[in-house]
VOGU-3710 file (C-alpha; in Angstrom, 3 decimals, decimal comma):
1> mrpvrlevws> -2,269/-33,872/-21,724  -1,434/-32,366/-18,384  -2,123/-28,610/-18,160  0,608/-26,007/-17,955  0,283/-24,267/-14,602  1,588/-20,710/-14,458  2,032/-18,719/-11,268  1,574/-14,979/-11,744  2,871/-12,485/-9,194  1,085/-9,175/-9,623
11> dylcpwchla> -0,277/-6,129/-7,849  -3,681/-4,540/-8,365  -2,070/-1,082/-8,514  0,342/-2,028/-11,328  -0,701/-0,911/-14,845  1,623/-3,418/-16,509  -0,034/-6,172/-14,468  -3,388/-5,076/-15,882  -1,920/-5,420/-19,370  -0,345/-8,823/-18,676
21> dhrlgileae> -3,519/-10,064/-17,010  -5,548/-9,142/-20,085  -3,145/-10,935/-22,426  -2,959/-14,027/-20,251  -6,744/-14,032/-20,071  -6,894/-14,145/-23,871  -4,576/-17,154/-23,844  -6,456/-18,829/-21,004  -9,569/-18,743/-23,176  -7,552/-19,897/-26,204
31> fgedlqlgfk> -5,828/-22,872/-24,537  -8,750/-23,864/-22,335  -7,996/-26,632/-19,857  -4,406/-26,883/-21,099  -3,522/-23,648/-19,298  -4,118/-22,862/-15,643  -3,262/-19,524/-14,033  -2,670/-19,011/-10,328  -2,263/-15,470/-9,004  -0,011/-14,488/-6,116
41> syllrprpgq> 0,411/-11,214/-4,272  3,238/-8,779/-4,822  2,927/-5,518/-2,888  4,188/-2,407/-4,630  2,725/-0,319/-1,792  2,823/-2,613/1,253  2,030/0,053/3,846  -0,699/2,709/3,962  0,267/6,301/3,400  -1,234/9,582/2,295
51> rdlekfmryt> -0,757/10,536/-1,357  -1,306/13,847/-3,104  -4,260/13,618/-5,505  -2,926/16,100/-8,054  0,439/14,359/-8,200  -1,309/11,002/-8,494  -3,465/12,273/-11,362  -0,324/13,334/-13,209  1,207/9,914/-12,547  -1,733/8,172/-14,191
61> qswlrpasep> -0,780/9,825/-17,468  1,872/7,080/-17,557  -0,946/4,563/-17,996  -1,205/5,771/-21,576  1,955/3,816/-22,349  0,564/0,325/-21,585  -2,765/1,484/-23,022  -1,040/2,063/-26,374  0,353/-1,476/-26,515  -1,196/-4,121/-28,783
71> daprfrvwet> -3,764/-6,390/-27,127  -4,244/-3,924/-24,265  -7,255/-3,549/-21,998  -8,889/-0,185/-21,461  -7,177/2,410/-19,279  -8,560/5,778/-18,201  -6,328/8,515/-16,852  -7,622/9,512/-13,410  -10,416/12,067/-13,687  -12,229/11,826/-10,368
81> tegppshsvp> -11,632/13,237/-6,893  -11,751/9,728/-5,409  -8,554/8,272/-3,989  -5,733/7,835/-4,637  -5,373/4,308/-3,193  -3,452/4,341/0,062  -1,761/0,945/-0,369  -1,881/-2,420/-2,127  -2,973/-4,741/0,663  -6,779/-4,253/0,827
91> ahlvakaaql> -7,421/-5,352/-2,762  -5,321/-8,482/-2,301  -7,222/-9,417/0,856  -10,576/-9,090/-0,890  -9,337/-11,197/-3,812  -8,190/-13,889/-1,384  -11,510/-13,774/0,425  -13,170/-14,381/-2,937  -10,844/-17,336/-3,541  -12,210/-18,894/-0,360
101> vgdeaftevh> -15,654/-18,783/-1,973  -14,354/-20,507/-5,095  -12,416/-20,170/-8,334  -15,252/-18,464/-10,181  -15,680/-15,933/-7,390  -11,956/-15,158/-7,452  -11,928/-14,725/-11,232  -14,869/-12,327/-11,058  -13,483/-10,215/-8,207  -9,943/-10,237/-9,618
111> arllrayfed> -11,149/-8,832/-12,937  -13,446/-6,310/-11,272  -10,663/-4,949/-9,058  -8,445/-4,241/-12,056  -11,260/-2,673/-14,064  -12,418/-0,600/-11,105  -8,993/0,966/-10,700  -7,632/1,315/-14,203  -10,861/1,784/-16,145  -13,338/3,334/-13,699
121> nrdisapdtl> -11,057/5,469/-11,476  -12,249/3,884/-8,223  -10,150/3,752/-5,068  -9,649/0,031/-4,504  -8,140/0,595/-1,070  -11,362/2,156/0,248  -13,548/-0,242/2,285  -16,813/1,026/0,771  -15,468/0,569/-2,763  -14,244/-2,951/-2,031
131> raiwaeagle> -17,551/-3,896/-0,455  -19,357/-2,523/-3,523  -17,137/-4,527/-5,885  -17,898/-7,634/-3,828  -21,628/-7,013/-4,173  -21,299/-6,278/-7,897  -19,670/-9,686/-8,278  -22,837/-11,222/-6,853  -21,179/-12,680/-3,756  -22,838/-13,178/-0,390
141> eaafaaaadp> -22,285/-10,170/1,847  -21,444/-12,330/4,868  -18,456/-13,880/3,076  -16,843/-10,447/2,686  -15,840/-10,560/6,362  -13,142/-13,097/5,517  -11,072/-10,241/4,081  -10,335/-9,220/7,678  -8,986/-12,660/8,602  -5,363/-12,316/9,801
151> alleetasqh> -4,575/-15,583/8,016  -5,198/-13,903/4,647  -2,898/-11,037/5,576  -0,247/-13,591/6,521  -0,756/-15,398/3,206  -0,454/-12,127/1,284  2,801/-11,240/3,019  4,115/-14,782/2,558  3,519/-14,690/-1,192  5,225/-11,312/-1,467
161> nealelgvtg> 8,214/-12,526/0,544  8,386/-15,710/-1,527  8,750/-13,588/-4,645  11,545/-11,554/-3,066  13,360/-14,725/-2,031  13,104/-16,005/-5,605  14,687/-12,804/-6,889  11,588/-11,088/-8,226  12,153/-7,332/-8,214  9,050/-6,209/-10,094
171> vpavrvagtd> 5,775/-7,345/-11,561  4,211/-8,879/-13,472  6,374/-11,965/-13,035  5,281/-15,365/-14,333  6,799/-18,776/-13,790  5,890/-22,366/-14,426  4,707/-23,826/-11,117  7,465/-25,721/-9,355  10,335/-24,109/-11,258  12,603/-21,133/-10,591
181> afvsgaqple> 12,579/-19,589/-14,083  10,583/-16,367/-14,461  9,287/-14,377/-17,383  9,283/-10,800/-16,138  7,359/-7,823/-17,420  4,234/-7,654/-19,558  5,326/-9,697/-22,551  3,694/-9,433/-25,981  0,774/-11,773/-26,520  2,686/-13,805/-29,099
191> tyrrwierll> 5,647/-14,209/-26,734  3,395/-15,650/-24,061  1,679/-17,843/-26,669  4,932/-19,322/-28,012  6,180/-19,941/-24,471  3,014/-21,809/-23,529  3,100/-23,808/-26,771  6,687/-24,861/-26,052  5,719/-25,837/-22,517  2,810/-27,875/-23,797
201> ggvldas> 5,138/-29,579/-26,257  7,452/-30,461/-23,415  4,566/-31,845/-21,398  3,566/-33,990/-24,353  7,131/-35,191/-24,886  7,409/-36,153/-21,222  4,075/-37,973/-21,083
//
């Protein structure tokens, strides 16, 4: 059986992406080698800018909505004086630097970035925070420098622009690799499961 390969456009500052990532992670463990996930960058805040902390703290009350969904990860409304994040790009660059180390490194950093922001109230646009997350993932300090490679910034922008060209207007957005059909929004776990099961059935029928 060939695996189903799903491409997931998401942003580390998107609460619904945190929810979708958690649900897809459940299914990745459930389907094993039959399901492969590949993550691509979508930038909700592509450029740095100052943000008011009090206003941001009020905004994070909206995280309670995805937090109340079934099969949701943990969310914590912002309670610290750290942040808010200035823009989306830094977290994506660190995740891509981890991907250069290997798939396991990416998986570890990817999960830690989401937890750091939505569960621990850490500013994942701050260099010191990103460097700490890298160390917490057990990665070699020297490899962190790759996050400053202009090629990774170009790749991040290219993935975002690819999504726009395909008609993606928000995230999370998931498609079967090599197709143009998207499933948009954080779908219920069972919806994702049935979709993957149908795809696997189609793979079997075609093989």
